[in-house]
C-alpha positions as CSV (number, residue, x, y, z in Angstrom):
1,M,-5.1,30.2,-22.5
2,A,-7.7,31.9,-24.6
3,D,-9.0,35.2,-23.1
4,E,-12.4,34.7,-24.7
5,N,-13.1,31.7,-22.4
6,P,-15.9,33.1,-20.2
7,F,-15.1,30.7,-17.3
8,L,-11.5,31.8,-16.6
9,R,-12.1,34.9,-14.5
10,D,-15.3,35.9,-12.6
11,P,-17.2,33.1,-14.3
12,K,-21.0,33.3,-14.5
13,T,-22.5,30.2,-12.9
14,R,-26.1,30.6,-13.9
15,F,-26.7,28.4,-17.0
16,R,-29.5,27.7,-19.4
17,K,-31.0,24.2,-19.2
18,A,-28.6,21.7,-20.8
19,D,-31.3,20.3,-23.1
20,S,-32.1,23.8,-24.5
21,L,-28.6,24.1,-26.1
22,S,-27.8,23.0,-29.6
23,K,-25.3,20.2,-29.9
24,E,-22.7,22.7,-31.2
25,E,-23.4,25.1,-28.3
26,A,-23.1,22.2,-25.8
27,R,-19.8,21.1,-27.4
28,E,-18.3,24.6,-27.2
29,Q,-19.4,25.1,-23.7
30,A,-18.0,21.7,-22.6
31,A,-14.7,22.4,-24.2
32,A,-14.5,25.8,-22.5
33,L,-15.4,24.3,-19.1
34,R,-12.7,21.6,-19.4
35,E,-10.1,24.2,-20.3
36,A,-11.2,26.5,-17.4
37,L,-11.3,23.7,-14.9
38,E,-7.8,22.5,-15.7
39,H,-6.6,26.1,-15.5
40,H,-8.2,26.5,-12.1
41,N,-6.8,23.1,-10.9
42,T,-3.3,24.3,-11.9
43,L,-3.7,27.6,-10.1
44,Y,-5.0,25.9,-6.9
45,Y,-2.8,22.8,-6.7
46,V,0.4,23.7,-8.5
47,R,0.8,27.5,-8.1
48,S,-1.2,27.9,-4.8
49,S,-2.9,31.1,-6.2
50,P,-6.6,30.3,-6.9
51,E,-8.5,33.0,-8.8
52,I,-12.1,31.7,-8.1
53,S,-13.9,30.4,-5.0
54,D,-14.5,26.7,-4.3
55,K,-18.2,27.4,-4.8
56,A,-17.6,28.7,-8.3
57,Y,-15.3,25.9,-9.1
58,D,-17.9,23.3,-8.0
59,A,-20.6,25.1,-10.1
60,L,-18.4,24.8,-13.2
61,F,-17.7,21.2,-12.5
62,L,-21.3,20.3,-12.0
63,R,-22.3,22.1,-15.2
64,L,-19.7,20.0,-17.1
65,Q,-21.1,16.8,-15.6
66,E,-24.6,17.9,-16.6
67,L,-23.6,18.5,-20.2
68,E,-21.8,15.2,-20.5
69,E,-24.8,13.4,-19.1
70,A,-27.2,15.2,-21.4
71,Y,-25.0,14.7,-24.5
72,P,-23.1,11.4,-24.1
73,E,-21.2,12.0,-27.4
74,L,-19.4,14.9,-25.5
75,Q,-17.8,12.6,-22.9
76,D,-14.0,12.6,-23.0
77,P,-11.8,10.1,-21.2
78,S,-9.6,13.0,-20.1
79,S,-12.4,15.2,-18.8
80,P,-12.0,16.6,-15.2
81,T,-15.3,14.8,-14.5
82,R,-13.5,11.5,-14.7
83,R,-11.8,12.3,-11.4
84,V,-14.8,10.7,-9.7
85,G,-13.8,7.3,-11.0
86,A,-14.8,4.9,-13.7
87,P,-16.5,1.4,-13.7
88,P,-14.2,-1.3,-12.4
89,V,-11.9,-3.3,-14.6
90,D,-11.3,-7.1,-14.4
91,S,-7.5,-6.7,-14.2
92,L,-4.7,-4.2,-14.7
93,E,-3.3,-4.4,-18.2
94,K,0.5,-4.4,-18.9
95,V,2.0,-1.5,-20.8
96,E,5.5,-0.8,-22.0
97,H,7.0,2.4,-20.8
98,L,8.1,5.1,-23.3
99,G,11.3,5.6,-21.3
100,T,13.1,3.3,-18.9
101,M,12.3,4.1,-15.2
102,L,15.7,3.6,-13.6
103,S,16.4,3.3,-9.9
104,L,19.0,5.4,-8.0
105,S,22.3,4.4,-6.5
106,S,22.1,5.3,-2.8
107,A,23.9,5.4,0.5
108,E,23.7,6.9,4.0
109,E,27.4,7.7,4.3
110,K,28.9,11.1,3.3
111,G,31.9,9.3,1.9
112,K,29.8,7.6,-0.8
113,V,28.3,11.0,-1.8
114,R,31.8,12.4,-2.0
115,E,32.8,9.6,-4.3
116,F,29.8,10.2,-6.5
117,V,30.6,14.0,-6.8
118,R,34.3,13.2,-7.6
119,F,33.3,10.6,-10.2
120,V,31.1,13.1,-12.0
121,R,33.7,15.8,-11.8
122,D,36.5,13.5,-13.1
123,N,34.3,12.4,-16.1
124,T,33.1,15.9,-17.2
125,D,36.5,17.5,-17.9
126,G,36.5,19.2,-14.5
127,E,33.8,21.7,-15.6
128,R,32.2,23.8,-12.8
129,L,29.2,21.7,-11.9
130,E,25.7,22.7,-10.8
131,W,23.5,20.3,-9.0
132,V,19.7,20.2,-8.5
133,L,18.7,18.9,-5.1
134,E,15.2,17.3,-4.5
135,P,13.7,15.6,-1.5
136,K,13.6,11.8,-2.0
137,L,9.9,11.2,-1.9
138,D,8.8,8.0,-0.2
139,G,5.9,7.3,-2.5
140,F,4.7,5.3,-5.5
141,S,6.6,6.0,-8.8
142,V,4.5,6.3,-12.0
143,E,4.9,7.2,-15.7
144,I,2.4,9.7,-17.1
145,V,2.0,10.1,-20.9
146,Y,0.5,13.1,-22.6
147,E,-0.3,13.4,-26.3
148,D,-0.9,16.9,-27.7
149,G,-1.1,18.0,-24.1
150,V,-3.9,15.7,-23.1
151,F,-3.5,12.9,-20.6
152,R,-3.5,9.5,-22.3
153,R,-2.3,7.0,-19.8
154,G,-0.5,6.4,-16.6
155,S,1.3,3.2,-15.4
156,T,3.2,1.8,-12.4
157,R,7.0,1.5,-12.5
158,G,6.8,-2.3,-12.6
159,D,10.3,-3.7,-13.6
160,G,11.3,-0.3,-15.0
161,R,10.5,-1.2,-18.6
162,T,6.9,-2.6,-18.3
163,G,4.2,-1.6,-15.8
164,E,0.5,-1.8,-15.2
165,D,-2.0,0.6,-16.6
166,I,-3.6,2.6,-13.7
167,S,-4.9,5.5,-15.8
168,E,-8.4,5.6,-14.3
169,N,-7.0,5.6,-10.8
170,L,-4.6,8.4,-11.6
171,K,-7.3,10.5,-13.1
172,T,-8.9,10.8,-9.6
173,V,-5.7,12.5,-8.2
174,R,-6.5,16.2,-8.2
175,T,-2.9,17.4,-8.5
176,L,-2.5,15.5,-11.8
177,P,-3.4,17.7,-14.8
178,L,-5.5,16.0,-17.4
179,R,-4.6,18.8,-19.9
180,L,-1.3,20.7,-20.0
181,Q,-1.1,24.4,-20.6
182,S,1.1,25.9,-23.4
183,V,2.8,29.1,-22.3
184,E,3.8,31.7,-24.8
185,G,6.7,34.0,-24.2
186,E,10.3,34.9,-25.0
187,G,13.3,32.7,-24.4
188,T,14.4,29.3,-25.5
189,D,13.0,27.5,-22.5
190,V,9.4,28.6,-22.7
191,G,7.1,27.2,-25.3
192,A,4.5,24.8,-26.5
193,V,3.9,21.4,-24.9
194,P,5.6,18.6,-26.9
195,R,3.4,16.5,-29.2
196,L,4.3,13.5,-27.0
197,L,5.5,13.8,-23.5
198,A,6.2,11.0,-21.0
199,V,7.1,12.2,-17.5
200,R,7.9,10.5,-14.2
201,G,6.1,11.4,-11.0
202,E,5.6,10.2,-7.4
203,V,2.2,9.6,-6.0
204,L,2.0,10.3,-2.2
205,M,-0.5,10.2,0.6
206,S,-0.4,12.9,3.2
207,R,0.3,12.0,6.8
208,D,-3.1,13.3,7.9
209,G,-4.9,11.5,5.1
210,F,-3.0,8.3,6.0
211,R,-4.1,8.6,9.6
212,R,-7.7,9.2,8.6
213,L,-7.7,6.3,6.2
214,N,-6.2,3.9,8.8
215,R,-8.6,5.1,11.5
216,D,-11.5,4.2,9.3
217,R,-10.0,0.8,8.3
218,V,-9.3,-0.1,12.0
219,E,-12.8,0.9,13.1
220,R,-14.3,-1.3,10.3
221,G,-12.2,-4.2,11.5
222,E,-9.8,-4.1,8.5
223,E,-6.0,-4.3,8.7
224,P,-4.5,-0.8,8.5
225,F,-1.8,0.0,5.9
226,A,1.8,-0.1,7.2
227,N,2.8,3.3,6.0
228,P,1.7,6.1,3.6
229,R,3.7,4.6,0.7
230,N,1.9,1.2,1.0
231,A,-1.4,3.0,1.3
232,A,-0.7,5.0,-1.9
233,A,0.4,1.9,-3.7
234,G,-2.7,0.0,-2.6
235,M,-5.0,2.7,-3.8
236,M,-3.2,3.0,-7.1
237,R,-3.6,-0.7,-7.9
238,Q,-7.3,-0.8,-7.1
239,L,-9.5,-2.4,-9.9
240,D,-12.3,0.0,-9.1
241,S,-11.2,3.7,-9.5
242,R,-14.3,4.9,-7.7
243,K,-12.8,3.6,-4.5
244,V,-9.8,5.8,-5.1
245,A,-11.7,9.0,-5.8
246,G,-11.6,11.4,-2.9
247,K,-8.6,9.7,-1.2
248,P,-5.9,12.0,0.1
249,L,-3.4,11.4,-2.8
250,E,-1.2,13.9,-4.5
251,I,1.6,13.8,-7.1
252,F,4.9,15.6,-7.8
253,F,6.8,15.4,-11.1
254,Y,10.5,15.4,-11.5
255,E,11.8,13.9,-14.8
256,I,11.1,13.7,-18.5
257,L,11.3,10.1,-19.7
258,D,10.6,10.7,-23.4
259,R,9.4,13.5,-25.7
260,E,8.6,14.3,-29.3
261,G,8.5,17.9,-30.5
262,G,8.9,21.1,-28.5
263,Q,12.2,22.6,-27.4
264,E,14.6,20.5,-25.3
265,P,15.4,22.2,-22.0
266,T,19.2,22.6,-21.5
267,S,19.2,21.9,-17.8
268,H,17.2,20.0,-15.2
269,W,16.3,23.2,-13.4
270,K,14.9,24.7,-16.5
271,M,13.0,21.5,-17.1
272,L,11.4,21.8,-13.7
273,E,10.5,25.4,-14.4
274,R,8.8,24.4,-17.6
275,F,6.9,21.7,-15.7
276,G,5.4,24.3,-13.6
277,E,4.4,26.4,-16.6
278,W,2.7,23.4,-18.1
279,G,0.8,22.7,-14.9
280,L,2.9,19.8,-13.8
281,R,3.5,20.2,-10.0
282,T,7.1,20.2,-8.8
283,N,8.3,20.0,-5.2
284,P,8.7,23.5,-3.6
285,L,11.7,22.2,-1.6
286,N,13.8,21.7,-4.8
287,R,17.0,23.7,-4.8
288,K,20.2,24.3,-6.7
289,A,23.7,23.8,-5.3
290,S,27.3,24.1,-6.6
291,S,29.3,22.3,-3.9
292,L,29.3,19.4,-1.5
293,D,29.0,21.7,1.4
294,E,25.8,23.2,0.0
295,I,24.5,19.7,-0.6
296,E,25.2,18.7,3.0
297,E,23.5,21.9,4.3
298,Y,20.4,21.1,2.3
299,R,20.4,17.5,3.6
300,E,20.6,18.7,7.2
301,E,17.9,21.2,6.6
302,L,15.6,18.6,5.2
303,A,16.4,16.1,7.9
304,G,15.3,18.8,10.4
305,K,12.0,19.4,8.6
306,R,11.4,15.7,8.0
307,D,8.8,15.2,10.7
308,E,7.0,18.5,9.9
309,L,6.3,17.8,6.3
310,E,2.9,16.6,5.2
311,Y,4.4,13.7,3.4
312,E,7.1,11.1,3.9
313,I,10.7,11.6,2.6
314,D,13.7,9.4,3.2
315,G,16.6,11.3,1.9
316,V,17.9,13.8,-0.7
317,V,18.3,13.2,-4.5
318,I,21.3,14.9,-6.1
319,K,21.1,15.4,-9.8
320,L,23.6,16.9,-12.3
321,D,21.9,20.0,-13.7
322,D,23.4,20.1,-17.2
323,R,21.5,17.7,-19.5
324,R,24.2,17.6,-22.1
325,L,26.7,16.3,-19.5
326,R,24.1,13.8,-18.3
327,E,24.0,12.4,-21.8
328,E,27.8,12.0,-21.8
329,L,27.8,10.2,-18.5
330,G,25.0,7.9,-19.5
331,T,23.6,5.1,-17.3
332,R,24.5,1.8,-15.7
333,Q,22.2,-1.2,-16.2
334,R,19.7,0.0,-13.5
335,S,20.7,3.5,-12.5
336,P,21.9,6.8,-14.0
337,R,25.5,7.9,-13.4
338,W,24.5,11.5,-13.0
339,A,22.2,11.1,-10.0
340,F,22.6,9.8,-6.4
341,A,20.3,9.4,-3.4
342,W,21.8,10.4,-0.1
343,K,19.4,8.6,2.3
344,F,18.6,9.5,5.9
345,P,19.4,7.0,8.6
346,P,16.4,4.9,9.7
347,K,14.2,6.6,12.2
348,K,14.7,5.7,15.8
349,E,12.1,3.8,17.7
350,V,10.8,7.0,19.3
351,T,7.8,8.4,17.4
352,T,4.6,10.4,17.9
353,L,1.3,8.9,18.9
354,Q,-1.3,10.6,16.7
355,E,-4.5,9.0,17.7
356,I,-6.1,6.2,19.7
357,V,-8.8,4.4,18.0
358,V,-10.8,1.3,18.9
359,Q,-10.8,-1.9,16.9
360,V,-13.4,-4.6,17.1
361,G,-12.0,-8.2,17.0
362,R,-13.8,-11.2,15.6
363,T,-14.8,-12.3,19.1
364,G,-16.3,-8.8,19.9
365,I,-13.4,-7.6,22.1
366,L,-12.8,-3.9,21.8
367,T,-9.1,-3.1,21.7
368,P,-7.5,0.4,21.8
369,V,-5.0,0.8,19.0
370,A,-2.4,3.6,18.8
371,L,-2.0,5.1,15.3
372,L,1.6,6.3,15.1
373,D,3.8,8.3,12.8
374,P,5.4,5.4,10.8
375,V,8.8,4.4,12.3
376,E,11.3,1.7,11.6
377,V,11.6,-0.9,14.4
378,G,14.0,-3.8,13.8
379,G,13.7,-3.4,10.0
380,V,9.9,-3.2,10.0
381,T,7.8,-0.1,9.4
382,V,5.4,0.3,12.3
383,S,2.4,2.6,12.1
384,R,0.2,1.2,14.8
385,A,0.6,-0.6,18.1
386,T,-1.8,-2.4,20.3
387,L,-2.7,-0.9,23.7
388,H,-4.5,-4.1,24.9
389,N,-7.2,-2.5,27.1
390,E,-8.2,0.7,28.9
391,E,-6.2,-0.2,32.0
392,E,-3.1,-0.5,29.9
393,V,-3.6,2.9,28.3
394,E,-4.1,4.4,31.8
395,R,-1.0,2.6,33.2
396,K,1.2,3.8,30.4
397,G,-0.3,7.3,30.6
398,V,-0.3,7.9,26.9
399,R,-2.4,10.4,25.0
400,P,-2.5,11.7,21.4
401,G,0.4,14.0,20.7
402,D,2.8,12.1,23.1
403,K,6.2,11.0,22.1
404,V,6.4,7.2,22.7
405,R,9.0,4.5,22.5
406,V,7.9,1.6,20.3
407,M,9.1,-2.0,20.5
408,R,8.1,-5.3,18.9
409,A,7.0,-7.8,21.5
410,G,8.6,-11.1,20.9
411,D,10.1,-9.3,17.9
412,V,6.7,-9.6,16.2
413,I,3.8,-7.6,17.6
414,P,4.3,-3.8,17.9
415,E,3.7,-2.4,21.3
416,I,4.3,1.0,23.1
417,A,6.9,0.4,25.7
418,E,6.6,3.8,27.4
419,R,5.8,7.5,27.0
420,V,8.9,9.7,26.4
421,E,8.8,12.9,28.5
422,K,9.2,16.1,26.5
423,A,9.2,19.7,27.4
424,G,6.1,21.6,26.3
425,G,3.8,20.4,23.6
426,N,0.1,19.9,23.5
427,R,-1.3,16.6,24.8
428,G,-4.6,15.3,23.7
429,K,-7.5,14.2,25.9
430,E,-7.3,11.1,28.2
431,F,-8.6,8.0,26.5
432,S,-11.7,6.2,27.6
433,M,-13.5,3.3,26.0
434,P,-16.7,4.1,24.1
435,S,-20.0,3.1,25.5
436,E,-21.1,1.9,22.0
437,C,-19.5,-0.4,19.5
438,P,-17.8,1.7,16.8
439,A,-18.7,-0.9,14.2
440,C,-22.4,-1.5,14.9
441,G,-23.5,0.9,17.6
442,A,-24.5,-1.8,20.1
443,K,-24.1,-1.0,23.9
444,V,-20.9,-2.6,25.0
445,I,-20.5,-4.7,28.1
446,R,-17.5,-5.0,30.5
447,E,-15.9,-8.3,31.4
448,G,-13.1,-7.6,33.9
449,A,-10.4,-5.5,32.1
450,Y,-12.0,-6.0,28.7
451,V,-15.0,-4.4,26.9
452,R,-17.0,-6.5,24.5
453,C,-19.6,-5.9,21.8
454,P,-22.5,-8.4,22.5
455,A,-23.9,-8.1,19.0
456,G,-22.1,-11.2,17.7
457,L,-22.6,-11.9,14.0
458,T,-24.9,-9.0,13.6
459,C,-21.9,-6.7,14.2
460,P,-20.2,-6.1,10.8
461,A,-16.7,-6.2,12.3
462,Q,-17.3,-9.6,14.0
463,Q,-19.2,-10.9,11.0
464,V,-16.4,-10.4,8.5
465,G,-13.7,-11.3,11.0
466,R,-15.2,-14.6,12.0
467,I,-15.8,-15.6,8.3
468,V,-12.2,-14.7,7.4
469,H,-10.9,-16.7,10.4
470,Y,-13.1,-19.7,9.5
471,A,-11.7,-19.7,6.0
472,S,-8.1,-19.1,7.0
473,R,-5.3,-21.5,6.2
474,D,-4.9,-22.9,9.7
475,A,-8.7,-23.4,10.0
476,M,-10.9,-24.6,7.1
477,D,-8.2,-23.6,4.5
478,I,-10.7,-22.3,1.9
479,Q,-8.2,-20.9,-0.6
480,T,-8.8,-17.5,-2.2
481,L,-11.5,-16.7,0.4
482,G,-9.5,-13.9,2.0
483,E,-10.6,-10.8,3.7
484,K,-11.0,-8.8,0.5
485,N,-13.4,-11.4,-1.0
486,V,-15.3,-11.9,2.3
487,R,-15.9,-8.1,2.4
488,K,-17.3,-8.2,-1.1
489,L,-19.7,-11.0,-0.2
490,A,-20.8,-9.1,3.0
491,E,-21.3,-5.8,1.1
492,K,-23.5,-7.6,-1.4
493,G,-25.5,-9.2,1.4
494,L,-24.6,-12.7,0.2
495,V,-23.0,-13.8,3.4
496,E,-23.9,-12.9,7.0
497,T,-23.1,-16.1,8.8
498,L,-20.9,-19.2,8.2
499,P,-23.6,-21.4,6.7
500,D,-24.3,-18.8,4.0
501,L,-20.9,-19.7,2.4
502,Y,-22.2,-23.1,1.4
503,E,-25.4,-21.7,-0.2
504,L,-23.4,-19.5,-2.6
505,S,-23.7,-20.4,-6.3
506,V,-21.0,-20.0,-9.0
507,Q,-23.2,-17.2,-10.4
508,D,-23.2,-15.4,-7.1
509,L,-19.4,-15.4,-7.1
510,E,-19.1,-14.5,-10.8
511,D,-21.1,-11.4,-10.1
512,L,-18.4,-10.1,-7.7
513,E,-16.0,-7.5,-8.8
514,G,-12.8,-9.0,-10.1
515,F,-14.3,-12.5,-10.7
516,A,-14.6,-14.4,-13.9
517,E,-16.2,-17.8,-14.5
518,K,-13.0,-19.7,-13.9
519,S,-12.1,-17.9,-10.6
520,A,-15.7,-18.1,-9.4
521,R,-15.9,-21.9,-10.1
522,K,-12.5,-22.4,-8.3
523,L,-13.7,-20.6,-5.2
524,H,-17.0,-22.4,-5.2
525,E,-15.2,-25.8,-5.4
526,A,-12.9,-24.7,-2.5
527,I,-15.9,-23.9,-0.3
528,Q,-17.8,-27.1,-1.1
529,G,-14.6,-29.1,-0.7
530,S,-14.2,-27.9,2.9
531,K,-17.2,-29.9,4.2
532,R,-15.2,-32.8,5.8
533,P,-12.5,-31.0,7.9
534,P,-10.5,-32.6,10.7
535,L,-12.3,-32.0,14.0
536,D,-9.6,-29.9,15.5
537,R,-9.4,-27.6,12.5
538,F,-13.2,-27.2,12.6
539,L,-13.2,-26.3,16.3
540,Y,-10.5,-23.7,15.8
541,A,-12.4,-22.3,12.8
542,L,-15.5,-21.7,14.9
543,G,-13.6,-18.9,16.7
544,I,-14.5,-20.0,20.3
545,R,-12.9,-17.7,22.8
546,H,-9.6,-18.9,24.2
547,V,-9.5,-21.9,21.8
548,G,-6.4,-21.7,19.6
549,E,-5.0,-24.4,17.5
550,H,-3.4,-26.3,20.4
551,V,-6.5,-26.2,22.6
552,A,-8.6,-27.3,19.6
553,A,-6.3,-30.3,19.1
554,V,-6.6,-31.2,22.8
555,L,-10.4,-31.0,22.7
556,A,-10.6,-33.1,19.5
557,R,-8.4,-35.8,21.0
558,S,-10.3,-35.8,24.2
559,F,-13.8,-36.0,22.8
560,G,-13.4,-37.5,19.3
561,S,-16.6,-36.0,17.9
562,L,-18.4,-32.7,17.8
563,E,-21.5,-34.2,19.3
564,R,-19.7,-35.4,22.4
565,L,-18.0,-32.1,22.9
566,Q,-21.3,-30.2,22.6
567,E,-22.8,-32.1,25.4
568,A,-19.8,-31.9,27.8
569,G,-20.3,-30.1,31.1
570,R,-17.9,-27.6,32.7
571,E,-16.6,-30.2,35.1
572,E,-15.8,-32.7,32.4
573,L,-14.0,-30.0,30.4
574,E,-12.0,-28.9,33.4
575,G,-10.9,-32.5,34.0
576,I,-8.9,-32.5,30.8
577,D,-5.2,-31.7,31.0
578,E,-4.4,-28.2,29.7
579,I,-8.0,-27.1,30.0
580,G,-8.5,-24.6,32.8
581,P,-11.6,-23.0,34.2
582,E,-11.6,-20.0,31.8
583,I,-11.3,-22.2,28.7
584,A,-13.9,-24.6,30.1
585,E,-16.3,-21.8,30.7
586,A,-15.8,-20.3,27.2
587,V,-16.3,-23.7,25.4
588,H,-19.3,-24.6,27.5
589,A,-20.9,-21.1,27.0
590,F,-20.3,-21.3,23.2
591,F,-22.2,-24.5,22.8
592,R,-25.0,-23.4,25.1
593,E,-25.7,-20.1,23.1
594,K,-28.8,-20.5,21.0
595,E,-27.4,-18.6,18.0
596,N,-24.3,-20.8,17.9
597,R,-26.3,-24.0,18.1
598,E,-28.5,-22.8,15.2
599,I,-25.4,-22.0,13.1
600,L,-24.0,-25.5,13.8
601,Q,-27.3,-27.1,12.8
602,R,-27.3,-25.1,9.6
603,L,-23.8,-26.1,8.9
604,E,-24.7,-29.7,9.4
605,R,-27.7,-29.4,7.0
606,A,-25.3,-27.9,4.5
607,G,-23.2,-31.0,4.7
608,V,-20.4,-29.8,6.9
609,R,-19.5,-32.8,9.1
610,P,-16.1,-32.8,10.9
611,R,-14.3,-36.1,10.8
612,E,-14.6,-38.1,14.0
613,L,-11.4,-39.5,15.5
614,T,-11.0,-43.2,16.1
615,R,-8.7,-44.3,18.9
616,R,-6.0,-45.2,16.4
617,Q,-6.3,-41.9,14.6
618,E,-6.5,-40.1,17.8
619,Q,-3.2,-41.0,19.5
620,P,-0.7,-42.5,17.0
621,L,2.1,-40.2,18.3
622,E,0.9,-40.1,21.9
623,G,3.8,-39.5,24.4
624,L,6.3,-38.3,21.8
625,T,8.0,-34.9,21.8
626,F,9.0,-33.1,18.7
627,V,11.3,-30.1,18.1
628,F,11.7,-28.3,14.8
629,T,14.6,-26.3,13.4
630,G,15.3,-24.7,10.0
631,R,12.9,-23.9,7.2
632,L,10.6,-26.7,5.9
633,E,9.6,-26.6,2.3
634,G,6.1,-28.0,2.6
635,Y,5.0,-26.6,6.0
636,T,5.2,-23.4,8.1
637,R,6.5,-24.0,11.6
638,E,3.0,-23.7,13.0
639,E,1.6,-26.2,10.5
640,A,4.2,-28.8,11.3
641,Q,3.6,-28.4,15.1
642,S,-0.1,-28.6,14.6
643,A,0.3,-31.8,12.6
644,V,2.0,-33.7,15.4
645,E,-0.2,-32.3,18.1
646,R,-3.3,-33.6,16.3
647,M,-1.8,-37.1,16.6
648,G,-1.2,-36.8,20.3
649,A,2.5,-35.6,20.3
650,R,3.9,-32.5,22.0
651,A,5.8,-29.8,20.1
652,T,8.4,-27.9,22.2
653,S,10.8,-25.1,21.3
654,G,14.0,-26.5,22.9
655,V,15.9,-29.8,22.7
656,S,16.0,-31.6,26.1
657,G,16.4,-35.1,27.5
658,N,12.7,-35.6,26.8
659,T,12.9,-34.9,23.0
660,D,12.2,-37.9,20.8
661,Y,12.6,-36.3,17.3
662,L,14.3,-33.2,15.9
663,V,12.8,-32.3,12.5
664,V,15.4,-30.5,10.4
665,G,14.8,-28.1,7.5
666,E,17.0,-25.8,5.5
667,D,19.5,-23.6,7.5
668,P,19.1,-25.4,10.9
669,G,20.3,-23.6,14.0
670,S,22.2,-24.7,17.1
671,K,19.4,-27.2,18.0
672,L,20.9,-29.7,15.5
673,D,24.2,-29.8,17.4
674,E,22.3,-30.1,20.7
675,A,20.3,-33.0,19.3
676,K,23.4,-34.8,18.1
677,E,25.1,-34.5,21.5
678,R,22.0,-35.9,23.2
679,G,21.5,-38.7,20.7
680,V,18.0,-37.4,19.6
681,E,16.7,-39.0,16.4
682,I,16.9,-36.6,13.5
683,L,14.4,-36.5,10.7
684,D,14.6,-34.6,7.5
685,E,11.4,-33.4,5.9
686,K,10.8,-36.5,3.8
687,A,11.2,-38.8,6.9
688,F,8.9,-36.5,8.8
689,E,6.2,-36.8,6.1
690,R,6.5,-40.6,6.1
691,L,6.0,-40.6,9.9
692,L,2.9,-38.4,9.5
693,R,1.5,-40.7,6.8
694,R,2.0,-43.8,8.9
695,G,0.1,-42.0,11.7
696,E,-2.8,-41.1,9.4
697,G,-2.9,-44.6,7.9
């Protein structure tokens, strides 16, 4: 680092106007600022020993931004100013790695680790071995390439040989140096940065950052990320790096993948030391060991710290230190023979409740949601759990900071089963529902045990949620119009209510981020092609409270047309089998609400006309009972059940004396044997489809 750089120590932050500098003066100052900013980044993020204040750093950063704006020819793709993000790209380009990114052999059992250590010892002439131990970071693996010490590109692991270029997203990560620092000194393991250097690192999201990110997503009505690793991966694969800038991401480096020039480090430990000298951040928990006992002690120590760390780890990585011996051992097809991951056992279902936030559903119901430290429950990572309503929170007596036992209701939906008593510890405040909608600020209203936002489609959370539901596979089935694209349309002000979808032009869609002419035309055709849906799908798509797929099918069969259903009174609705007072009230109220009637009229003017049911169409399978078992190729279980229910049949879960047909897919269960014993007619998928076609005919 050149001592004459005026911005290294006690920098002066009062500058002449940018346009008063000559081009040469501006170029020299910009170069000095970049050098200094990378130096201060390294001191702050890598060595934890900052030499200037945050205020001084910000002043240097703003000055560099000012120079690059005043003199566009000075802009540099590896400038620290690029950390704020670049314009979006249409897609992530494929790149070939300079070095193969292998995976690690792993196990939880100590015996497997003993076998690994013995294998290495037996194949290295019994030399006294040294090991390097590193926490197994549960993040997103990347390759970073530097040329002449300057960041050139970064890519995802992909298949280990080819990944996707995420350079612009990586530039926003503050702990990633855009320029490496050469360190002069004595000794064979200190020296200049290689001409070409490819290193492997792990992008992580902190626990606190993850909770903040998920809280914001939940309050906006978006699905939260399952765990910090998924969040980091989702951020890194964004097409618009400006959405990544400022997110709580960090990176640790731990391996050289390729290099040209510079001195080869003789050991892994010396390589890690050199990383730190260059400004590449290594994990402070790394340690050396010389025996299996020391390895086991380290693992136990890390397991004890696991929940206290600011990032997720899921085990210990054991690496042979001597790089020459590594070369002799070589690699298998997918993993090195000189490294092994000793994984921690999966977390138990007890975890910590960090925060209770409120989510606004598409019908306006406010639901308290517990944000949890991620935990494995039945093989699935759970990071949030529904708390249903305020009474449920009070009954379970849970608060932020509590240890809670998590279960998956019906083996699907995560729920908090109970609070786990613990000695000491600080508990957060008791939860109470907000008086205003967190998404739009409207005063909420109480309906029994529930709290609802009355703003309807003027509430952003309900607006997006209802449109996503309307377009979903089981409703109008408008392909490629998922939550991500609906949000883009809403943010641009192109869609506020359902009829707005049908007024979109191909050009409107083409102007959206990530769309080209072909994809825009495809989505436009999908929207326009949804104008003649079956009545039951349309009713389900409208998002009427208490009207799921089955109730929608019952209503469609009973009334045959949208017009007849709209005019039905409460008593007429309650007179239908399976329609109780609560459903009847919700349906009747929906069609009496002025805003809803206006939306239906606009949909009709746009050409959306649900298909009426004739008597033959209405009940071709009336009185029949179907049961399904195994995996169907062309249908999900829900789709198959809905198909027969629309034609008047019943779909039940178990075989009984009333079952008429058992539909069998791949890997059928015990229901097949029961059906054979009872003499139930068995249909394979082709026979089932023929039966449906006859009913539709």
